[in-house]
C-alpha positions as CSV (number, residue, x, y, z in Angstrom):
1,M,116.7,92.6,72.8
2,T,113.8,91.2,74.6
3,S,110.9,93.2,75.8
4,P,109.4,92.5,79.2
5,S,105.9,91.1,79.3
6,I,103.4,90.8,82.1
7,S,102.9,87.1,81.3
8,A,106.6,86.4,82.2
9,T,106.0,87.7,85.7
10,R,105.7,85.0,88.3
11,V,103.2,85.4,91.2
12,P,103.3,82.5,93.6
13,A,100.0,80.6,94.0
14,A,100.3,81.1,97.8
15,A,100.2,84.8,97.2
16,T,96.5,84.8,96.2
17,P,94.5,84.6,99.4
18,T,90.8,84.6,99.7
19,L,89.3,87.5,101.7
20,A,87.4,85.2,104.0
21,G,89.8,83.1,106.0
22,G,92.9,84.1,104.1
23,G,94.7,85.1,107.3
24,D,97.2,87.9,107.8
25,G,100.0,86.0,106.0
26,G,98.0,85.6,102.8
27,L,97.1,89.2,102.4
28,R,100.6,90.3,103.3
29,K,102.2,88.0,100.8
30,A,99.7,89.1,98.1
31,A,100.6,92.7,98.8
32,E,104.3,92.0,98.6
33,A,103.8,90.1,95.3
34,F,101.9,93.1,93.9
35,E,104.8,95.4,94.9
36,A,107.3,92.9,93.3
37,V,105.3,93.1,90.0
38,I,105.4,96.9,90.1
39,L,109.2,96.9,90.8
40,R,109.8,94.4,88.0
41,Q,108.1,96.6,85.5
42,L,110.0,99.6,86.9
43,M,113.3,97.8,86.5
44,A,112.4,96.6,83.0
45,S,111.6,100.2,81.9
46,M,115.0,101.3,83.3
47,R,116.8,98.5,81.4
48,Q,115.1,99.6,78.1
49,A,116.4,103.1,78.5
50,K,119.9,102.2,77.3
51,L,122.4,105.0,76.7
52,G,124.8,103.0,74.6
53,D,125.3,99.6,72.9
54,D,126.2,96.7,75.0
55,I,129.3,95.0,73.5
56,F,128.7,91.7,75.3
57,G,124.9,91.8,74.8
58,S,123.1,88.7,73.7
59,S,119.7,87.1,74.2
60,A,121.1,84.9,76.9
61,T,122.5,87.9,78.8
62,D,119.1,89.6,78.5
63,N,117.4,86.5,79.9
64,F,119.7,86.3,82.9
65,R,119.4,90.0,83.5
66,E,115.6,89.6,83.5
67,M,115.8,86.7,86.0
68,A,118.2,88.7,88.2
69,D,115.9,91.7,88.1
70,A,112.9,89.6,89.1
71,R,114.8,88.1,92.0
72,T,116.0,91.6,93.0
73,A,112.4,92.9,92.8
74,D,111.2,90.0,95.0
75,S,113.9,90.8,97.6
76,I,113.1,94.5,97.6
77,A,109.4,93.9,98.0
78,S,110.0,91.5,100.9
79,L,111.8,94.4,102.7
80,R,108.7,96.6,102.3
81,Q,110.7,99.8,101.9
82,F,108.7,101.3,99.1
83,G,105.4,101.3,100.9
84,I,103.3,100.0,98.0
85,A,102.7,96.6,99.8
86,S,101.8,98.4,103.0
87,M,99.3,100.7,101.3
88,V,97.7,97.8,99.3
89,E,97.4,95.7,102.5
90,A,95.9,98.5,104.5
91,Q,93.4,99.3,101.7
92,F,92.2,95.7,101.5
93,R,92.1,95.3,105.3
94,A,89.8,98.3,105.5
95,R,87.6,96.9,102.8
96,V,87.3,93.5,104.5
97,A,86.6,95.2,107.8
98,T,83.8,97.4,106.3
99,S,82.2,94.4,104.6
100,G,82.0,92.5,107.8
101,G,84.6,89.9,106.7
102,A,82.2,88.2,104.3
103,G,84.3,87.6,101.2
104,S,82.4,84.7,99.6
105,G,79.7,86.8,98.0
106,G,79.5,87.7,94.4
107,G,80.0,91.4,94.9
108,S,82.3,93.4,92.7
109,V,85.5,95.1,93.9
110,Q,85.7,98.7,93.0
């Protein structure tokens, strides 16, 4: 059996906007990508909690299940039904608004 790893998670390069000039779409996509990562980890944990042996199990089957789970997590995150992406997006929008929209400084994010 394979164990899920964070390094196997794909986050599209377009989903990492800069705070200054990133636009609405960039922040929204980043929040959805974060929700997808959380959902992938949740699904991987559920897969690890097996109640019995899989008679057709193999490493190839596990790989395809992981890919299917990643695709499912991406689809669920794009629907924004869990609310994680909405909360993350709202939190970062508030942070950008209070900082005056200046995101190029070397300040730390708390």
